[in-house]
C-alpha positions, 0 to 999 in steps of 0.5 A: 820607128822612133826618130834617131837621136841627134838627127833633125829635119834642120840637120837634113835640110842643112846637109841637103843645102851643102850637097846642092852647094857643092854638086847642084840641086839634082845631086840631092838624093836620099842616098846622097843625104844618108851617106853624108849624114852616115845614116840609113835612108829609112832613118831620114823618113823619121824626120822628113817625108821624102825627097820632095819634102826636102826640096820644099824645105830647101826652097822655103829656107832659100827664099827666107834667107834671100828675103832676109839678106835683101831686107837687111841690106836696105835698112835705112837706105833710099834711092840709088843706094837702096837699090844698089844694096838690094841688088848686091845682096841678091847676087851675093846671096846667090853666089855664097849659097848656090844650093839655097839659091837654086832651091829658091827658084823651084816651083813648090806647092807650099804656102810658106814659099808663096808668102815669102815670095810675095814678101820679096816682090813687095820689098822690091816693088815698094823700093822702086815706087818709093824711090821714083823708079816705078809707079803702082802700074809699072812696079811689077814689070820693073821688079821682073826686069830687075830680077831678070838682070840679077839672075842673069848676073848670078847665072853667069858668075856661077858658070865663071863666064866673066873672064875679063879682068874688070871687076864683076861688082863694078859691072853689076853696079854699072848695070844697075845704074843703067837699069834704074836710069831707064826706069826713070826715063820710062816712068816719066814717059808714062806719067 
């Protein structure tokens, strides 16, 4: 069967991301995609090899977009400014692209996803080391801690759990400052 004219893998992945943004990643099914794209489900197989392939492409694309947003945010920045820009870029990406963000957390067996994941870790670790927040020995631990903090904020924002009137962005900045202060103290104690 020949591919349908006008339909592409990118279009399918973009449509899957829209569904995931609006309804969650578990709502991305071949039936939902075919309905959204106004095609029969078999037409999708001419461009992508099933639902797992769609999820893999979403994960790779989500990781790539997250990395690019984080990398651009820290261009020509150092110290606290770089770390705050990176943190806000992470949270902004997750809030603005919930489908891609959720997909970026999937464990997929794909070399592209592994490469981009490692790029993200290297970016964060490098910034932590260069700016004196961690050493080579502690960088991975600090990177994991920062990711946990940022993911926690993201998850709470997604659930609309911050109900008070205080600005969420200011709360994030406060938390990042506190986290970085703790890293500096811990880094001095280790040395």
